[in-house]
C-alpha positions in Angstrom: 17.6 13.5 -14.0 17.4 13.0 -10.2 14.6 15.6 -10.1 12.4 13.3 -12.0 13.3 10.1 -10.1 10.2 10.0 -7.8 7.9 10.8 -10.8 9.5 8.1 -12.9 9.1 5.5 -10.2 5.5 6.4 -9.6 4.4 6.7 -13.3 6.6 3.7 -14.2 4.8 1.5 -11.7 1.5 2.5 -13.3 2.5 2.2 -16.9 2.5 -1.6 -17.5 -0.7 -2.4 -15.5 -2.5 0.5 -17.2 -1.4 -0.5 -20.7 -2.2 -4.1 -20.0 -5.6 -3.1 -18.6 -6.4 -1.3 -21.9 -5.1 -3.7 -24.5 -5.5 -7.1 -23.0 -8.9 -8.4 -24.3 -9.6 -11.5 -22.2 -9.4 -10.2 -18.7 -9.8 -6.5 -19.8 -9.3 -4.9 -16.4 -10.2 -1.5 -17.9 -13.9 -2.5 -17.5 -13.4 -2.0 -13.8 -11.6 1.3 -14.1 -14.5 3.4 -12.6 -14.9 1.3 -9.5 -11.1 0.8 -9.2 -10.6 4.6 -9.3 -13.4 5.2 -6.8 -12.1 2.5 -4.4 -8.6 4.0 -4.5 -9.9 7.6 -4.1 -12.0 6.7 -1.0 -9.0 5.2 0.7 -6.5 7.8 -0.6 -8.3 10.7 1.0 -7.8 9.6 4.7 -4.3 8.4 3.9 -3.3 11.7 2.3 -4.7 13.5 5.3 -2.6 11.2 7.5 0.4 11.9 5.2 -0.1 15.6 5.4 -0.3 15.6 9.2 2.8 13.5 9.6 4.7 15.6 7.1 3.8 18.8 9.0 4.9 17.2 12.3 8.2 15.9 10.9 7.4 12.2 11.2 8.6 11.9 7.7 9.5 14.3 4.9 10.8 14.6 1.3 14.2 15.3 -0.3 13.7 18.2 -2.7 16.6 16.9 -4.9 14.3 14.1 -6.1 11.0 15.8 -7.1 10.1 18.4 -9.6 9.1 21.1 -7.1 5.3 21.2 -7.2 3.8 20.9 -3.8 0.3 20.8 -2.3 0.0 21.1 1.5 3.8 20.7 1.8 3.7 17.4 -0.1 5.2 17.0 -3.5 3.0 16.2 -6.5 4.7 12.8 -6.8 3.5 11.9 -3.3 -0.1 12.6 -4.3 0.3 10.5 -7.4 1.8 7.7 -5.3 -1.5 7.1 -3.7 -3.2 6.5 -7.0 -0.6 4.9 -9.2 0.8 2.3 -6.8 -2.6 1.1 -5.5 -3.9 0.8 -9.1 -0.8 -1.4 -10.0 -1.3 -3.5 -6.8 -5.1 -3.9 -7.3 -4.5 -4.9 -10.9 -1.8 -7.4 -9.9 -4.1 -9.1 -7.4 -7.1 -9.3 -9.8 -4.9 -10.7 -12.5 -3.6 -13.4 -10.1 -7.1 -14.3 -9.2 -8.0 -14.5 -12.9 -5.0 -16.6 -14.0 -4.7 -18.8 -10.8 -8.2 -19.1 -9.3 -6.9 -21.7 -6.8 -4.1 -19.5 -5.5 -5.6 -19.0 -2.1 -5.0 -20.1 1.5 -7.3 -22.7 3.1 -9.7 -21.3 5.7 -7.9 -22.8 8.7 -4.6 -21.6 7.4 -6.0 -18.1 6.9 -7.3 -18.0 10.4 -4.0 -19.2 11.9 -2.0 -16.6 9.9 -4.5 -13.9 10.7 -4.6 -14.6 14.5 -0.8 -14.7 14.5 -0.5 -11.3 12.7 -3.1 -9.8 15.1 -1.1 -11.0 18.1 2.2 -9.7 16.6 0.5 -6.4 15.9 -0.7 -6.1 19.5 2.7 -7.0 20.8 4.5 -4.4 18.6 1.9 -1.8 19.5 2.3 -2.5 23.3 6.1 -2.1 23.1 6.1 1.0 20.9 2.9 2.8 21.9 3.4 6.6 21.6 5.8 6.4 18.6 3.5 8.0 16.0 4.2 6.0 12.9 4.2 2.6 14.7 1.2 3.5 16.9 -1.2 4.8 14.1 -0.1 2.0 11.8 -1.0 -0.8 14.2 -4.1 0.9 15.5 -5.3 0.6 11.9 -3.8 -2.8 11.2 -5.3 -4.7 14.1 -9.0 -3.8 13.6 -8.6 -4.2 9.8 -7.3 -7.8 10.3 -10.1 -8.5 12.9 -12.7 -7.2 10.4 -11.2 -9.3 7.6 -11.1 -12.4 9.8 -14.7 -12.0 11.1 -16.5 -10.7 8.0 -14.3 -11.1 4.9 -12.5 -14.4 5.4 -12.9 -15.3 1.7 -11.1 -12.1 0.6 -8.3 -12.7 3.1 -7.9 -16.2 1.8 -7.1 -14.7 -1.7 -5.4 -11.6 -0.6 -2.7 -12.8 1.9 -0.8 -14.9 -0.7 -1.2 -12.2 -3.3 0.1 -9.6 -0.9 3.4 -11.6 -0.6 3.8 -11.3 -4.4 2.7 -7.6 -4.4 5.3 -6.9 -1.7 8.2 -7.7 -4.1 7.7 -4.8 -6.5 6.3 -2.6 -3.7 9.5 -3.1 -1.6 11.7 -2.5 -4.6 10.0 0.9 -5.3 9.9 1.6 -1.6 13.6 0.6 -1.3 14.6 3.3 -3.8 12.3 5.8 -2.1 14.0 5.2 1.3 17.5 5.4 -0.1 18.5 2.0 -1.6 20.7 2.3 -4.7 20.8 6.1 -4.5 22.9 8.6 -2.6 20.2 9.9 -0.3 16.6 8.9 0.5 13.7 10.5 -1.5 11.5 10.0 1.6 13.2 10.3 5.0 11.7 9.1 8.3 12.2 10.4 11.9 13.3 7.2 13.7 12.0 8.6 17.0 8.5 8.0 15.7 9.0 4.4 14.5 10.6 1.1 15.8 14.0 1.9 14.3 14.1 -1.5 12.7 14.6 -1.5 8.9 14.6 -4.1 6.1 17.6 -2.7 4.3 16.5 1.0 4.1 12.8 0.4 4.6 11.1 0.9 7.9 9.5 -2.3 9.1 6.2 -0.5 9.6 6.0 0.2 5.8 4.9 -3.4 5.2 1.9 -3.0 7.5 1.2 0.5 6.1 1.1 -1.1 2.6 -1.3 -3.8 3.8 -3.6 -1.2 5.5 -3.7 0.9 2.3 -4.0 -1.9 -0.2 -6.3 -4.3 1.6 -8.7 -1.4 2.4 -8.9 -0.6 -1.3 -9.4 -4.3 -2.1 -12.3 -4.6 0.3 -14.1 -1.6 -1.2 -13.3 -2.8 -4.7 -14.8 -6.2 -4.0 -17.9 -4.6 -2.5 -18.4 -2.6 -5.7 -17.9 -5.6 -7.8 -20.4 -7.7 -5.8 -23.0 -5.0 -6.3 -22.0 -4.8 -10.0 -21.2 -1.1 -10.0 -19.2 -1.4 -13.2 
């Protein structure tokens, strides 16, 4: 059964949002499936390249006890699926929250304060840990992404920051299992010489910012497609 654990986590995360997308008639998220898939694909490509380079260089790796054995470029099939299934579930969650709770957003001033604080924290962490590959690349992406959102997409940040806190709950649960919570060994291991060495339970602290980089990038592209009505 352990051989299928990563696959079960990945497909299980997708199952409820996908079924709800298809069968729920009011919101009917499946109408956005084409632009959702394209948005996810456009971001997944550079992230998978990043993933492959880090895997090759031992920044992180995968425990063969927990995947079915099919690999592409030294990465298990389940890892490839992760970059499509998890983002779809998170994109769906944010869009549903917007639909059900249209006022669930930060005020402009609050968004600016939080964003500036996160940028400063990112700069501070980058300065202290520059050269550690996971930390460095993560925050070299996070800082300009936040600056871009603050300057050009403040309205999306207003909606996304509070949603992201909710999205983090299931994301961290899945990531917790992947990094060794509740199981004998981690499914995904990290070389602590290439990160801060600070963990939330078993999860590297950088994973929170990695998740934001991945998911917010997808959200920006998705919103752009929706605005242009490429449905």
